[in-house]
C-alpha positions in Angstrom: 13.3 16.7 -30.5 10.4 15.8 -28.2 9.8 13.1 -25.7 7.2 10.5 -26.9 4.1 10.4 -24.8 1.3 7.9 -24.3 -2.2 8.3 -22.8 -2.9 6.7 -19.4 -6.3 6.2 -17.8 -6.7 4.6 -14.4 -8.5 4.8 -11.2 -6.6 6.1 -8.1 -8.2 6.0 -4.7 -11.6 5.5 -6.2 -11.4 8.4 -8.6 -11.1 8.1 -12.4 -8.0 9.7 -13.8 -7.2 10.4 -17.4 -6.7 10.1 -20.1 -3.4 12.0 -19.4 -0.5 12.2 -21.8 2.6 11.0 -20.0 6.2 10.5 -21.2 6.9 6.9 -22.2 8.9 5.2 -19.5 7.7 7.5 -16.7 7.8 5.7 -13.4 4.6 5.5 -11.5 6.0 7.2 -8.5 6.8 10.2 -10.6 3.2 10.2 -12.0 1.7 10.0 -8.5 3.9 12.8 -7.2 4.1 15.2 -10.2 0.8 14.6 -12.0 -1.6 13.8 -9.1 0.1 15.5 -6.1 0.0 12.2 -4.2 3.4 12.3 -2.4 2.7 9.7 0.3 4.4 6.8 -1.6 8.1 7.4 -0.9 11.1 7.1 -3.2 13.6 5.2 -1.1 16.1 3.2 -2.9 14.9 3.7 -6.5 15.7 0.1 -7.3 12.7 -1.7 -6.0 14.4 -3.1 -2.9 13.1 -1.1 0.1 9.3 -1.2 -0.9 8.7 2.3 0.6 7.1 3.2 -2.8 4.5 0.4 -3.1 0.9 1.0 -3.9 -2.0 -1.5 -3.9 -3.4 -2.7 -7.2 -6.9 -4.1 -7.0 -7.5 -7.0 -9.4 -10.7 -7.8 -11.2 -11.2 -11.0 -9.2 -11.3 -8.9 -5.9 -7.8 -9.7 -4.8 -5.1 -7.1 -4.3 -1.3 -6.9 -4.6 1.5 -4.6 -3.8 3.4 -3.1 -6.8 6.6 -1.1 -6.5 6.2 2.3 -8.2 9.9 3.2 -8.4 10.7 0.5 -11.0 7.2 0.1 -12.6 6.3 2.4 -15.5 3.0 4.2 -15.5 1.9 2.3 -18.6 1.7 -0.9 -16.4 -1.1 0.7 -14.5 -3.2 1.5 -17.5 -6.9 0.8 -16.8 -6.1 -0.6 -13.3 -7.5 0.4 -9.9 -4.7 1.7 -7.6 -4.8 2.6 -3.9 -2.1 4.9 -2.4 -1.5 5.7 1.2 -3.7 8.7 0.8 -6.7 6.4 0.1 -6.8 4.5 3.3 -8.4 6.9 5.8 -12.1 7.7 5.8 -12.7 11.4 4.9 -15.7 13.6 5.2 -17.2 15.7 2.3 -14.6 18.4 2.9 -11.8 15.9 2.4 -10.8 15.9 6.1 -9.7 12.7 7.7 -12.4 11.5 10.1 -11.1 8.0 10.8 -7.9 6.1 10.1 -7.9 2.5 8.7 -7.5 -0.2 11.4 -3.8 -0.7 10.3 -3.1 3.0 10.4 -4.7 3.3 13.9 -2.7 0.4 15.3 0.5 1.7 13.8 -0.2 4.9 15.6 -1.1 3.2 18.9 2.1 1.0 18.8 4.2 3.9 17.6 5.3 1.6 14.8 7.4 4.3 13.0 10.1 6.7 13.9 11.0 8.8 10.9 7.9 7.5 9.1 9.5 7.3 5.7 8.8 3.6 5.1 5.4 3.6 6.9 3.3 4.1 3.7 4.8 0.9 2.3 4.2 -1.0 5.5 0.5 0.2 5.6 0.0 -1.0 2.1 1.6 -4.3 2.8 -0.4 -4.9 5.9 -3.6 -3.9 4.1 -2.9 -6.4 1.4 -2.2 -9.0 4.0 -5.5 -8.4 5.8 -7.4 -8.5 2.5 -5.8 -11.8 1.7 -6.7 -13.2 5.1 -10.3 -12.2 4.6 -10.3 -14.3 1.4 -8.3 -17.2 2.9 -8.2 -17.3 6.7 -5.3 -19.1 8.3 -4.8 -21.2 11.5 -3.7 -19.2 14.5 -0.4 -21.3 14.5 0.5 -19.7 11.1 -0.1 -16.1 12.2 3.5 -15.1 13.0 5.0 -16.7 9.9 2.2 -15.2 7.7 2.9 -11.7 9.1 6.6 -12.1 8.6 6.1 -13.2 5.0 3.7 -10.3 4.3 6.1 -7.6 5.7 9.4 -9.3 4.9 10.3 -7.3 1.7 9.9 -4.0 3.5 13.0 -2.2 4.8 12.9 0.1 7.9 16.1 1.7 9.1 14.6 2.9 12.4 12.3 0.6 14.3 13.7 -2.9 14.1 10.3 -4.1 12.7 8.9 -5.3 16.1 6.3 -2.5 16.4 5.1 -3.0 12.9 4.8 -6.7 13.5 2.9 -6.3 16.8 0.5 -3.8 15.3 -0.4 -6.1 12.4 -0.7 -9.0 14.8 -3.1 -7.1 17.0 -5.3 -6.1 14.1 -5.5 -9.7 12.8 -6.4 -11.0 16.3 -9.1 -8.3 16.8 -10.7 -8.8 13.3 -13.2 -11.6 13.1 -12.9 -14.0 10.2 -9.1 -13.7 9.6 -8.2 -16.8 11.6 -9.8 -20.2 11.2 -12.0 -21.2 14.0 -10.8 -23.6 16.6 -7.0 -23.2 16.0 
């Protein structure tokens, strides 16, 4: 008896992948780890609750969203553009990191992590939040509630969330165009 497979083609961190034959029902986190060697997304709860496993899916309209990879099968990602934590930093032609993303840099400066296990999910959530604010800026008075809503589903057992929150707030306040003028 053999396990049925299906072909998957997608783009991960700007690189076309596939077609690759994968077992039907294979969770995306397993595909990332075992087929692509991208182990930055973390398997935390395995039930879609902690959000340590999220990746970013870029939609055709230019928007983006977080998707939990521990409960979402690889077939969901067919023909989609996906970004993992490994795709955020700028790299040189040798593949060496030469600059972190603004969120990664602020998380580092604020020491927003302790064990770091949940950090990839928080980086992806904050990145989606920033991208949404570029598309639809908010009033300054909405900033705290918007950050809370953007990070709310992510669980961290170490930091108490304050450092993540402060780092994201600093990036938003320092990035022109994310807040509406005059408010």
